[in-house]
DRENTORKOL-3810 file (N, C-alpha, C; in nm, 4 decimals):
REM DRENTORKOL-3810
@n.u->0.8246; n.v->-3.1296; n.w->-3.8598; ca.u->0.8294; ca.v->-2.9952; ca.w->-3.8006; c.u->0.6919; c.v->-2.9280; c.w->-3.8114
@n.u->0.6302; n.v->-2.9420; n.w->-3.9260; ca.u->0.4959; ca.v->-2.8844; ca.w->-3.9451; c.u->0.3951; c.v->-2.9502; c.w->-3.8502
@n.u->0.4057; n.v->-3.0813; n.w->-3.8364; ca.u->0.3192; ca.v->-3.1561; ca.w->-3.7447; c.u->0.3398; c.v->-3.1087; c.w->-3.6008
@n.u->0.4655; n.v->-3.0845; n.w->-3.5649; ca.u->0.4983; ca.v->-3.0376; ca.w->-3.4315; c.u->0.4359; c.v->-2.8995; c.w->-3.4067
@n.u->0.4396; n.v->-2.8104; n.w->-3.5015; ca.u->0.3814; ca.v->-2.6768; ca.w->-3.4898; c.u->0.2298; c.v->-2.6859; c.w->-3.4717
@n.u->0.1662; n.v->-2.7717; n.w->-3.5489; ca.u->0.0204; ca.v->-2.7908; ca.w->-3.5368; c.u->-0.0148; c.v->-2.8435; c.w->-3.3979
@n.u->0.0637; n.v->-2.9419; n.w->-3.3528; ca.u->0.0386; ca.v->-2.9980; ca.w->-3.2191; c.u->0.0621; c.v->-2.8942; c.w->-3.1090
@n.u->0.1623; n.v->-2.8115; n.w->-3.1232; ca.u->0.1892; ca.v->-2.7064; ca.w->-3.0249; c.u->0.0745; c.v->-2.6042; c.w->-3.0212
@n.u->0.0211; n.v->-2.5690; n.w->-3.1364; ca.u->-0.0928; ca.v->-2.4772; ca.w->-3.1420; c.u->-0.2146; c.v->-2.5388; c.w->-3.0727
@n.u->-0.2383; n.v->-2.6660; n.w->-3.1006; ca.u->-0.3520; ca.v->-2.7348; ca.w->-3.0355; c.u->-0.3316; c.v->-2.7427; c.w->-2.8849
@n.u->-0.2063; n.v->-2.7708; n.w->-2.8439; ca.u->-0.1769; ca.v->-2.7773; ca.w->-2.7004; c.u->-0.2036; c.v->-2.6432; c.w->-2.6327
@n.u->-0.1603; n.v->-2.5328; n.w->-2.6961; ca.u->-0.1836; ca.v->-2.3989; ca.w->-2.6398; c.u->-0.3338; c.v->-2.3705; c.w->-2.6283
@n.u->-0.4063; n.v->-2.4085; n.w->-2.7327; ca.u->-0.5514; ca.v->-2.3869; ca.w->-2.7329; c.u->-0.6181; c.v->-2.4659; c.w->-2.6206
@n.u->-0.5791; n.v->-2.5919; n.w->-2.6043; ca.u->-0.6372; ca.v->-2.6765; ca.w->-2.4997; c.u->-0.5987; c.v->-2.6239; c.w->-2.3612
@n.u->-0.4757; n.v->-2.5777; n.w->-2.3436; ca.u->-0.4332; ca.v->-2.5207; ca.w->-2.2149; c.u->-0.5116; c.v->-2.3940; c.w->-2.1830
@n.u->-0.5360; n.v->-2.3119; n.w->-2.2843; ca.u->-0.6141; ca.v->-2.1896; ca.w->-2.2639; c.u->-0.7578; c.v->-2.2247; c.w->-2.2236
@n.u->-0.8185; n.v->-2.3221; n.w->-2.2905; ca.u->-0.9535; ca.v->-2.3662; ca.w->-2.2544; c.u->-0.9553; c.v->-2.4212; c.w->-2.1124
@n.u->-0.8502; n.v->-2.4951; n.w->-2.0782; ca.u->-0.8392; ca.v->-2.5505; ca.w->-1.9436; c.u->-0.8351; c.v->-2.4395; c.w->-1.8385
@n.u->-0.7580; n.v->-2.3355; n.w->-1.8621; ca.u->-0.7502; ca.v->-2.2214; ca.w->-1.7693; c.u->-0.8855; c.v->-2.1514; c.w->-1.7573
@n.u->-0.9536; n.v->-2.1344; n.w->-1.8700; ca.u->-1.0858; ca.v->-2.0703; ca.w->-1.8672; c.u->-1.1854; c.v->-2.1540; c.w->-1.7870
@n.u->-1.1786; n.v->-2.2848; n.w->-1.8054; ca.u->-1.2675; ca.v->-2.3731; ca.w->-1.7297; c.u->-1.2358; c.v->-2.3709; c.w->-1.5797
@n.u->-1.1069; n.v->-2.3637; n.w->-1.5469; ca.u->-1.0675; ca.v->-2.3529; ca.w->-1.4054; c.u->-1.1224; c.v->-2.2231; c.w->-1.3449
@n.u->-1.1127; n.v->-2.1153; n.w->-1.4199; ca.u->-1.1638; ca.v->-1.9865; ca.w->-1.3716; c.u->-1.3153; c.v->-1.9940; c.w->-1.3517
@n.u->-1.3852; n.v->-2.0568; n.w->-1.4460; ca.u->-1.5303; ca.v->-2.0724; ca.w->-1.4314; c.u->-1.5644; c.v->-2.1573; c.w->-1.3103
@n.u->-1.4876; n.v->-2.2658; n.w->-1.2877; ca.u->-1.5110; ca.v->-2.3511; ca.w->-1.1707; c.u->-1.4905; c.v->-2.2733; c.w->-1.0412
@n.u->-1.3852; n.v->-2.1901; n.w->-1.0375; ca.u->-1.3598; ca.v->-2.1083; ca.w->-0.9185; c.u->-1.4764; c.v->-2.0136; c.w->-0.8919
@n.u->-1.5283; n.v->-1.9518; n.w->-0.9979; ca.u->-1.6425; ca.v->-1.8611; ca.w->-0.9817; c.u->-1.7655; c.v->-1.9372; c.w->-0.9313
@n.u->-1.7869; n.v->-2.0549; n.w->-0.9870; ca.u->-1.9021; ca.v->-2.1350; ca.w->-0.9432; c.u->-1.8871; c.v->-2.1795; c.w->-0.7976
@n.u->-1.7662; n.v->-2.2166; n.w->-0.7578; ca.u->-1.7433; ca.v->-2.2571; ca.w->-0.6187; c.u->-1.7680; c.v->-2.1403; c.w->-0.5240
@n.u->-1.7203; n.v->-2.0220; n.w->-0.5612; ca.u->-1.7419; ca.v->-1.9039; ca.w->-0.4769; c.u->-1.8908; c.v->-1.8732; c.w->-0.4657
@n.u->-1.9613; n.v->-1.8802; n.w->-0.5774; ca.u->-2.1053; ca.v->-1.8566; ca.w->-0.5759; c.u->-2.1762; c.v->-1.9612; c.w->-0.4904
@n.u->-2.1321; n.v->-2.0845; n.w->-0.5010; ca.u->-2.1907; ca.v->-2.1922; ca.w->-0.4218; c.u->-2.1698; c.v->-2.1675; c.w->-0.2725
@n.u->-2.0502; n.v->-2.1258; n.w->-0.2344; ca.u->-2.0224; ca.v->-2.0935; ca.w->-0.0930; c.u->-2.1095; c.v->-1.9779; c.w->-0.0462
@n.u->-2.1210; n.v->-1.8766; n.w->-0.1296; ca.u->-2.2018; ca.v->-1.7591; ca.w->-0.0937; c.u->-2.3484; c.v->-1.7987; c.w->-0.0750
@n.u->-2.3999; n.v->-1.8802; n.w->-0.1658; ca.u->-2.5399; ca.v->-1.9238; ca.w->-0.1546; c.u->-2.5612; c.v->-2.0129; c.w->-0.0332
@n.u->-2.4637; n.v->-2.0955; n.w->-0.0005; ca.u->-2.4744; ca.v->-2.1802; ca.w->0.1187; c.u->-2.4792; c.v->-2.0962; c.w->0.2454
@n.u->-2.3949; n.v->-1.9936; n.w->0.2497; ca.u->-2.3950; ca.v->-1.9032; ca.w->0.3650; c.u->-2.5290; c.v->-1.8307; c.w->0.3762
@n.u->-2.5780; n.v->-1.7808; n.w->0.2636; ca.u->-2.7070; ca.v->-1.7113; ca.w->0.2632; c.u->-2.8197; c.v->-1.8051; c.w->0.3055
@n.u->-2.8146; n.v->-1.9290; n.w->0.2594; ca.u->-2.9167; ca.v->-2.0268; ca.w->0.2973; c.u->-2.9137; c.v->-2.0521; c.w->0.4478
@n.u->-2.7948; n.v->-2.0632; n.w->0.5054; ca.u->-2.7835; ca.v->-2.0855; ca.w->0.6496; c.u->-2.8423; c.v->-1.9677; c.w->0.7278
@n.u->-2.8133; n.v->-1.8470; n.w->0.6819; ca.u->-2.8677; ca.v->-1.7274; ca.w->0.7489; c.u->-3.0206; c.v->-1.7257; c.w->0.7380
@n.u->-3.0718; n.v->-1.7560; n.w->0.6191; ca.u->-3.2163; ca.v->-1.7573; ca.w->0.5991; c.u->-3.2831; c.v->-1.8674; c.w->0.6806
@n.u->-3.2179; n.v->-1.9834; n.w->0.6913; ca.u->-3.2730; ca.v->-2.0938; ca.w->0.7709; c.u->-3.2808; c.v->-2.0541; c.w->0.9176
@n.u->-3.1757; n.v->-1.9896; n.w->0.9676; ca.u->-3.1751; ca.v->-1.9439; ca.w->1.1062; c.u->-3.2862; c.v->-1.8408; c.w->1.1287
@n.u->-3.3010; n.v->-1.7502; n.w->1.0340; ca.u->-3.4061; ca.v->-1.6493; ca.w->1.0434; c.u->-3.5443; c.v->-1.7148; c.w->1.0426
@n.u->-3.5622; n.v->-1.8132; n.w->0.9563; ca.u->-3.6898; ca.v->-1.8854; ca.w->0.9504; c.u->-3.7197; c.v->-1.9550; c.w->1.0824
@n.u->-3.6190; n.v->-2.0172; n.w->1.1423; ca.u->-3.6396; ca.v->-2.0849; ca.w->1.2701; c.u->-3.6778; c.v->-1.9857; c.w->1.3790
@n.u->-3.6119; n.v->-1.8697; n.w->1.3806; ca.u->-3.6469; ca.v->-1.7669; ca.w->1.4798; c.u->-3.7904; c.v->-1.7195; c.w->1.4595
@n.u->-3.8271; n.v->-1.6927; n.w->1.3344; ca.u->-3.9635; ca.v->-1.6481; ca.w->1.3043; c.u->-4.0649; c.v->-1.7546; c.w->1.3442
@n.u->-4.0312; n.v->-1.8803; n.w->1.3196; ca.u->-4.1219; ca.v->-1.9896; ca.w->1.3554; c.u->-4.1425; c.v->-1.9961; c.w->1.5060
@n.u->-4.0333; n.v->-1.9766; n.w->1.5817; ca.u->-4.0456; ca.v->-1.9766; ca.w->1.7279; c.u->-4.1338; c.v->-1.8616; c.w->1.7751
@n.u->-4.1133; n.v->-1.7441; n.w->1.7164; ca.u->-4.1943; ca.v->-1.6276; ca.w->1.7545; c.u->-4.3408; c.v->-1.6526; c.w->1.7190
@n.u->-4.3647; n.v->-1.7050; n.w->1.5984; ca.u->-4.5027; ca.v->-1.7332; ca.w->1.5572; c.u->-4.5674; c.v->-1.8367; c.w->1.6480
@n.u->-4.4935; n.v->-1.9384; n.w->1.6852; ca.u->-4.5478; ca.v->-2.0423; ca.w->1.7741; c.u->-4.5818; c.v->-1.9827; c.w->1.9100
@n.u->-4.4909; n.v->-1.8999; n.w->1.9632; ca.u->-4.5161; ca.v->-1.8381; ca.w->2.0936; c.u->-4.6384; c.v->-1.7463; c.w->2.0863
@n.u->-4.6476; n.v->-1.6669; n.w->1.9787; ca.u->-4.7623; ca.v->-1.5768; ca.w->1.9644; c.u->-4.8921; c.v->-1.6552; c.w->1.9460
@n.u->-4.8848; n.v->-1.7649; n.w->1.8753; ca.u->-5.0027; ca.v->-1.8487; ca.w->1.8572; c.u->-5.0483; c.v->-1.9072; c.w->1.9910
@n.u->-4.9533; n.v->-1.9539; n.w->2.0696; ca.u->-4.9875; ca.v->-2.0084; ca.w->2.2015; c.u->-5.0450; c.v->-1.8996; c.w->2.2918
@n.u->-4.9854; n.v->-1.7813; n.w->2.2850; ca.u->-5.0364; ca.v->-1.6700; ca.w->2.3653; c.u->-5.1786; c.v->-1.6330; c.w->2.3214
@n.u->-5.2014; n.v->-1.6341; n.w->2.1903; ca.u->-5.3342; ca.v->-1.6052; ca.w->2.1378; c.u->-5.4350; c.v->-1.7097; c.w->2.1852
@n.u->-5.3972; n.v->-1.8378; n.w->2.1779; ca.u->-5.4851; ca.v->-1.9450; ca.w->2.2252; c.u->-5.5168; c.v->-1.9278; c.w->2.3731
@n.u->-5.4152; n.v->-1.8924; n.w->2.4505; ca.u->-5.4356; ca.v->-1.8721; ca.w->2.5943; c.u->-5.5325; c.v->-1.7565; c.w->2.6194
@n.u->-5.5128; n.v->-1.6462; n.w->2.5463; ca.u->-5.6019; ca.v->-1.5311; ca.w->2.5642; c.u->-5.7449; c.v->-1.5626; c.w->2.5203
@n.u->-5.7588; n.v->-1.6368; n.w->2.4111; ca.u->-5.8927; ca.v->-1.6773; ca.w->2.3674; c.u->-5.9591; c.v->-1.7671; c.w->2.4706
@n.u->-5.8811; n.v->-1.8591; n.w->2.5277; ca.u->-5.9369; ca.v->-1.9473; ca.w->2.6298; c.u->-5.9811; c.v->-1.8664; c.w->2.7516
@n.u->-5.8953; n.v->-1.7721; n.w->2.7941; ca.u->-5.9297; ca.v->-1.6879; ca.w->2.9093; c.u->-6.0525; c.v->-1.6035; c.w->2.8789
@n.u->-6.0602; n.v->-1.5493; n.w->2.7572; ca.u->-6.1751; ca.v->-1.4685; ca.w->2.7190; c.u->-6.3018; c.v->-1.5531; c.w->2.7188
@n.u->-6.2938; n.v->-1.6727; n.w->2.6646; ca.u->-6.4086; ca.v->-1.7632; ca.w->2.6586; c.u->-6.4544; c.v->-1.8039; c.w->2.7984
@n.u->-6.3606; n.v->-1.8218; n.w->2.8889; ca.u->-6.3936; ca.v->-1.8670; ca.w->3.0246; c.u->-6.4066; c.v->-1.7522; c.w->3.1239
@n.u->-6.4025; n.v->-1.6296; n.w->3.0771; ca.u->-6.4176; ca.v->-1.5139; ca.w->3.1656; c.u->-6.3044; c.v->-1.5005; c.w->3.2648
@n.u->-6.1870; n.v->-1.5430; n.w->3.2269; ca.u->-6.0743; ca.v->-1.5463; ca.w->3.3198; c.u->-5.9649; c.v->-1.4486; c.w->3.2772
@n.u->-5.9989; n.v->-1.3463; n.w->3.2028; ca.u->-5.8981; ca.v->-1.2568; ca.w->3.1468; c.u->-5.8279; c.v->-1.1730; c.w->3.2530
@n.u->-5.8971; n.v->-1.1331; n.w->3.3580; ca.u->-5.8384; ca.v->-1.0419; ca.w->3.4556; c.u->-5.8145; c.v->-1.1076; c.w->3.5907
@n.u->-5.8427; n.v->-1.2336; n.w->3.6062; ca.u->-5.8353; ca.v->-1.2942; ca.w->3.7377; c.u->-5.6954; c.v->-1.3161; c.w->3.7945
@n.u->-5.5873; n.v->-1.3287; n.w->3.7182; ca.u->-5.4581; ca.v->-1.3538; ca.w->3.7806; c.u->-5.4101; c.v->-1.2410; c.w->3.8714
@n.u->-5.4590; n.v->-1.1189; n.w->3.8530; ca.u->-5.4174; ca.v->-1.0079; ca.w->3.9389; c.u->-5.5344; c.v->-0.9129; c.w->3.9565
@n.u->-5.5311; n.v->-0.8431; n.w->4.0651; ca.u->-5.6357; ca.v->-0.7435; ca.w->4.0908; c.u->-5.5992; c.v->-0.6158; c.w->4.0160
@n.u->-5.6958; n.v->-0.5610; n.w->3.9448; ca.u->-5.6727; ca.v->-0.4378; ca.w->3.8709; c.u->-5.7228; c.v->-0.3194; c.w->3.9511
@n.u->-5.6510; n.v->-0.2096; n.w->3.9424; ca.u->-5.6960; ca.v->-0.0887; ca.w->4.0091; c.u->-5.8105; c.v->-0.0294; c.w->3.9273
@n.u->-5.8950; n.v->0.0508; n.w->3.9888; ca.u->-6.0088; ca.v->0.1073; ca.w->3.9161; c.u->-5.9670; c.v->0.1915; c.w->3.7955
@n.u->-5.8479; n.v->0.2513; n.w->3.7981; ca.u->-5.8075; ca.v->0.3368; ca.w->3.6866; c.u->-5.7445; c.v->0.2575; c.w->3.5718
@n.u->-5.7071; n.v->0.1316; n.w->3.5946; ca.u->-5.6447; ca.v->0.0551; ca.w->3.4868; c.u->-5.7511; c.v->-0.0073; c.w->3.3982
@n.u->-5.7222; n.v->-0.0261; n.w->3.2705; ca.u->-5.8201; ca.v->-0.0864; ca.w->3.1803; c.u->-5.8446; c.v->-0.2332; c.w->3.2172
@n.u->-5.9639; n.v->-0.2799; n.w->3.1902; ca.u->-5.9970; ca.v->-0.4175; ca.w->3.2268; c.u->-5.9326; c.v->-0.5181; c.w->3.1320
@n.u->-5.9045; n.v->-0.4770; n.w->3.0079; ca.u->-5.8406; ca.v->-0.5659; ca.w->2.9116; c.u->-5.7197; c.v->-0.4935; c.w->2.8541
@n.u->-5.5985; n.v->-0.5464; n.w->2.8776; ca.u->-5.4816; ca.v->-0.4789; ca.w->2.8202; c.u->-5.4850; c.v->-0.4877; c.w->2.6677
@n.u->-5.4550; n.v->-0.3755; n.w->2.6028; ca.u->-5.4606; ca.v->-0.3722; ca.w->2.4575; c.u->-5.3390; c.v->-0.4371; c.w->2.3946
@n.u->-5.2251; n.v->-0.4274; n.w->2.4625; ca.u->-5.1038; ca.v->-0.4838; ca.w->2.4050; c.u->-5.0132; c.v->-0.5276; c.w->2.5187
@n.u->-4.9627; n.v->-0.6494; n.w->2.5121; ca.u->-4.8739; ca.v->-0.6956; ca.w->2.6179; c.u->-4.7379; c.v->-0.6313; c.w->2.5997
@n.u->-4.6605; n.v->-0.6149; n.w->2.7060; ca.u->-4.5274; ca.v->-0.5549; ca.w->2.6935; c.u->-4.4364; c.v->-0.6372; c.w->2.6031
@n.u->-4.4600; n.v->-0.7677; n.w->2.5956; ca.u->-4.3751; ca.v->-0.8523; ca.w->2.5121; c.u->-4.3927; c.v->-0.8204; c.w->2.3642
@n.u->-4.5077; n.v->-0.7684; n.w->2.3250; ca.u->-4.5375; ca.v->-0.7450; ca.w->2.1843; c.u->-4.5257; c.v->-0.5988; c.w->2.1455
@n.u->-4.4525; n.v->-0.5210; n.w->2.2210; ca.u->-4.4499; ca.v->-0.3774; ca.w->2.1967; c.u->-4.3390; c.v->-0.3342; c.w->2.1023
@n.u->-4.2954; n.v->-0.4203; n.w->2.0139; ca.u->-4.1973; ca.v->-0.3795; ca.w->1.9151; c.u->-4.0567; c.v->-0.4257; c.w->1.9460
@n.u->-4.0391; n.v->-0.5227; n.w->2.0313; ca.u->-3.9066; ca.v->-0.5720; ca.w->2.0644; c.u->-3.8518; c.v->-0.6674; c.w->1.9603
@n.u->-3.9311; n.v->-0.7048; n.w->1.8624; ca.u->-3.8869; ca.v->-0.8000; ca.w->1.7615; c.u->-3.8451; c.v->-0.7263; c.w->1.6362
@n.u->-3.7483; n.v->-0.7836; n.w->1.5657; ca.u->-3.7030; ca.v->-0.7223; ca.w->1.4419; c.u->-3.7892; c.v->-0.7634; c.w->1.3245
@n.u->-3.8761; n.v->-0.8616; n.w->1.3445; ca.u->-3.9596; ca.v->-0.9083; ca.w->1.2342; c.u->-4.0761; c.v->-0.8129; c.w->1.2114
@n.u->-4.1226; n.v->-0.8064; n.w->1.0892; ca.u->-4.2362; ca.v->-0.7170; ca.w->1.0608; c.u->-4.3643; c.v->-0.7694; c.w->1.1240
@n.u->-4.4518; n.v->-0.6759; n.w->1.1564; ca.u->-4.5788; ca.v->-0.7130; ca.w->1.2164; c.u->-4.6684; c.v->-0.7764; c.w->1.1126
@n.u->-4.7393; n.v->-0.8790; n.w->1.1529; ca.u->-4.8327; ca.v->-0.9470; ca.w->1.0639; c.u->-4.9737; c.v->-0.9102; c.w->1.1076
@n.u->-5.0525; n.v->-0.8603; n.w->1.0151; ca.u->-5.1871; ca.v->-0.8191; ca.w->1.0509; c.u->-5.2748; c.v->-0.9429; c.w->1.0696
@n.u->-5.3698; n.v->-0.9369; n.w->1.1638; ca.u->-5.4593; ca.v->-1.0511; ca.w->1.1858; c.u->-5.5514; c.v->-1.0697; c.w->1.0668
@n.u->-5.5909; n.v->-1.1945; n.w->1.0435; ca.u->-5.6776; ca.v->-1.2241; ca.w->0.9293; c.u->-5.8222; c.v->-1.2197; c.w->0.9664
END
């Protein structure tokens, strides 16, 4: 009878530890799911930023090439009142949600 009582106490203790471990596993799984979701969102954001940076880099290369070759204004005739070099293209006027990066 005494042996049975000791074994029952040990069983209760082990069951309690088991429940605590299950609760910890559930918390870890939830955290893992949350981090996976956050990683997916960040990866998508990174890909969008990379596309924008690539497009801006290509546009910059094109403008540098046109500037070097004196071809900046040739695609269209400018009126005398319009500036000879546009300061900012309409595409870059704040339509992006990403922060502006200053030139180096």
